[in-house]
Every structure is written in C-alpha cells, then in structure tokens.
N, C-alpha and C positions, 0 to 999 in steps of 0.2 A: 504494500500500500504506500503510495507516494504522498508526501506532505504537500500542503498548499504551495510552499515556496519552491519545492522541487518541480511541481507541475508548472508553475509560472516560469521558472527558468527554462523548462523544456519548450513552452509556448514561445518564449522570446528567441530561442536559438536553435531548436531542433528542426530537423528536416520534416516537412509536411508531406505525407503520402496521401493523395486524394483517394477516397473510397467511394464517393458518390456525390450526387447533386440533389438539393432540395428543389424539386421541379415546381412547387407551388410559388416560389419566390419570383418576384418580377425582375430582379437582378441576379447575376451569377452568385449563388450561395452554395458553397461546396463543403462537404463533410470530409474531414481529414483525420489522420492519426499521426501522432508523433512518438517515435521510439516504442510503439506498441504499448504506450502507457497513458497517453492523454488523447482524448477525442476533442476536436476543435471544429468550429465553423470558420471558414475562410472566405472572405468577400473581396476578391481582387477589384481594384479600381478599374482595370481594363474591362471588367464585365458589367459596369454600371451603364444604365440607360440615362441619357441626358434628361433632366427635368426642367420644364420651363420656369418653375418658380424657385429652383435652387441652381441658378446659373453659375455661381461662384463656388470654388472649392470642390470637394467630392464627398460622397456619402460616407465612405470609410473613415474619413477624418472626423466626421460628426459622431460616428460610432465610438471612436476613441475618446473624443471630447466628453461624450455622455458618461463613459466609464470613469474618466478622471474626475469630472465634476461630482459624480455620485460618491466617489471615495473621499475627495477633499472636503465635500460639504457634509459628510457624515451620513449619507443615505444608505450606502452599501447595498444597492439594489441591482447593479449591473454586473454580470459575470466578468472576470478578468479579461481585458481586451487590449490589444496592442496593435500598432502599425508596424508591419515588417514585410520583408520580401518572401515570396512563395513561388510555387510552380508557375503561376501566371502573373508574376510581378507583384508590386507592392499592394497591400490591402489590409483590411482589418481582420485580425485573427482573435477569436473569442473562445474561451473555454466552454465546452459543451456541458449543459446541465441536464442530468437525468431527472425526468419528471414522474410524478405519480399519475399514471394513466387513468386511474379511477376517480381522480379529483373532479368535482363539478365546479368548473371555473366560473360559469355564469352565476350560479348560486353564491359562490364566494364573493364575486364582485358586487353583489347586491347587499352584502353584509357590512358591518362596521368594523371589520378586521383592521387593527392598527397599522399593519404593514401596507394595506391598500390605501389607507389615508396618507401614509408617508409617500407612496407611489404617486398619488394624485397631486400632492404638493410638488414633488420632483418634476412631474410632467408639466405642471403649470409654469415652473421656473424655466425649464429648458424648451418650452413651447413645442411639446410633442404633437406632431400632426397625425400620428398613426398608432395610438395605443389600442390595439385590438385585443380580443380575448386570447387569441393565440400567441400574443406577445407577453403574456403573463405566465410565468413558469412556477409551478408548485412542486417542490421536491418531496420524495417519500417521507422525509422527516419534518415536513411542514414549512420549510423555508420558502420565501417568495422572491423571485427575481424577475426583472424585466429585460426583454431583448428587442432587437430591431429598432435602433435609434438613429438610423441614417437620415431621416427627415425631421430633424430637430433644430433648434436654435435659429429658426427663421426670424428675420427682423420684423416681419408683420405678424400680428396675432393670428395664429392658425391652430389653436388647441383643438384637437379632435381625439376623443377618448371614450371608452366605455365606462370610465370611472367618474361618473358625475354625482355619486351619492353624497359627496361633501359640498356640492355647489352652494355657495352663499353662506356656509357655516363660518362662524368666527374662528380665526386662528388661535391656537392655544398659546399660553405663555412660553412653552417649550419651543413651539414652532416659530414664534416671533423672535425668540433668542437665537435660534438657528439661523434665521434669515439675517439678523443683525450681524452675526459672525461671518456669514457668507459675504455680506456687503463689505465688511471691513477687510476681508482677506482676498477677495476675488482678484484684484489687480496683481497679486503676487503669484497667482496660479499659472500664469503663462499659457492661458488657453488660446492665445493668438497663434500658437503653433498649429492649431487645428481649425480655428474659426477666423472669420474676417473681422476687421475693426467694427464694421457696422453691426455684425451679429453680437459682438461683445457689448457694444453700447446698448443694444436692444435687451440683452440679458440683464444688464444693470438696471435698465428702466423697468423691467418686469419685477425685479426684486423690490425696487423702490415702490412700485404700485401695490404690490402685495402688502408691504409694510404700511403704506398710507391707508389702504382700504381695510386692512386688518381681517380679511376674510378670503375664503376660497373664491376663485372666479366663477362666473355664471356662463352658461352656453351662449355663444354668439347667435344673433338673429340674422346675420349677414352671410353665413356659410354653414354647411353641415357640421354639427357638433360631434357626430359619431362617425368614425371611419367606415368606409364601405368597401367590401363586406366587413362586418364586425368581427369575423373570425380569422 
C-alpha cells in the first residue's frame, strides 16, 4: 500500500501508461496507470476543444488552479492534480478516486451534508460552470471530492451547479473567517501561473461580494443555473 506522498511523487514523475479513454467526456480524458501503483486521469491540452467563452489559456491549467486553490484555501475537495508532460504532451494529471457505486448522489445533494455546503461555497468562489452530479465523487468511506474543473474561474458570473440547497443562506462565522483569510493571502498564491490577470481580478471580486453580501449566491435569471445534462 503506497502512502499519499508516494502516490503524489509517482503522479509528478512516473511514466503514464494509457489504459483507456472516458468516451462520455467532451475533451480527451484518458485513464492511465503509473508504475502499476497509481491510477490517474490524464487530460492533454492537445485534446481540448476550443470554447468560445474560454478563449484564453487552457482547461488543464484551470484544473490545476482549482486543485491548488482548494488546498491553499482549506477546502481539500479536489483530488491531487498537477500539470506535467505525458504520452500526448502537457496536460492535467489527476489522481483517480475510487467511488462507492451504491451511493445515491442525487439524494445526497438534496441533503444538508456539511461537505456539500463546503463544495457549494468552493464552486461559488471559483465560478464553476459545470458542477454536475457526476462531478461529485463519494468514496466507500464517505469522503466527498469534486472533479472536472476545466471550466472555472471565468471573469463573468457563470455559476451552474446542482448544489443550490444553500442558495441565499447566511454564511457562517467559520465561512466568513475562511473567506477573510483567502482574501488576505490570495495574492501570495501565484495563481497567475494558471489563470489570467482578468480571471484573478474576477476571483477577488467574487470573494469581496460574498463577504459584502454575507450569504450564498442565488441562481441567475439570465442563464441556466443547472448544467445540462445534470449528470
């Protein structure tokens, strides 16, 4: 059994052997193994389809930015993700998460589970445009992770999610404190390696707005609030 640090070192430096492709994904999403010890998802930049509303940068960089932001901000919701070279060039490489196939994700997302509230706040901050049921991972021991963060951090408000159960609810004192800490430290996190200056300014503005309003955002009336299809 490998430790988390050993798995992360393998993901950073080990040779990726492609074993298959997730055909339901709109961009190239490949299943790989490293040293017969770690399963990963590899999303090469070369396999991305251009998106009219994300003309700058690439989706893989936003995947990495979402992981780094999640860790630095204390959410710990995104599996270990790095940018590195692979069989088809540079791309995002993320540790595979084994899920509980019997878990009823729809019922869970309608509950007041604290990890889902945390994910709802995380998505509001990073402006996640694609939080589908299938992008919520529940492990056999009950941990919750989120995946597929390539269409995040847009400068325009585009929040689309299946997690609206917190809409309009006041932020807790703990959540406000977390946002204050993020605001004070954000500039030191060097997210400009992965995001444009415009995206970072918009990220700062979303944090300021959440602190000013003191509550979770409400669905927009100008665009669909739930991604389609929702799974």
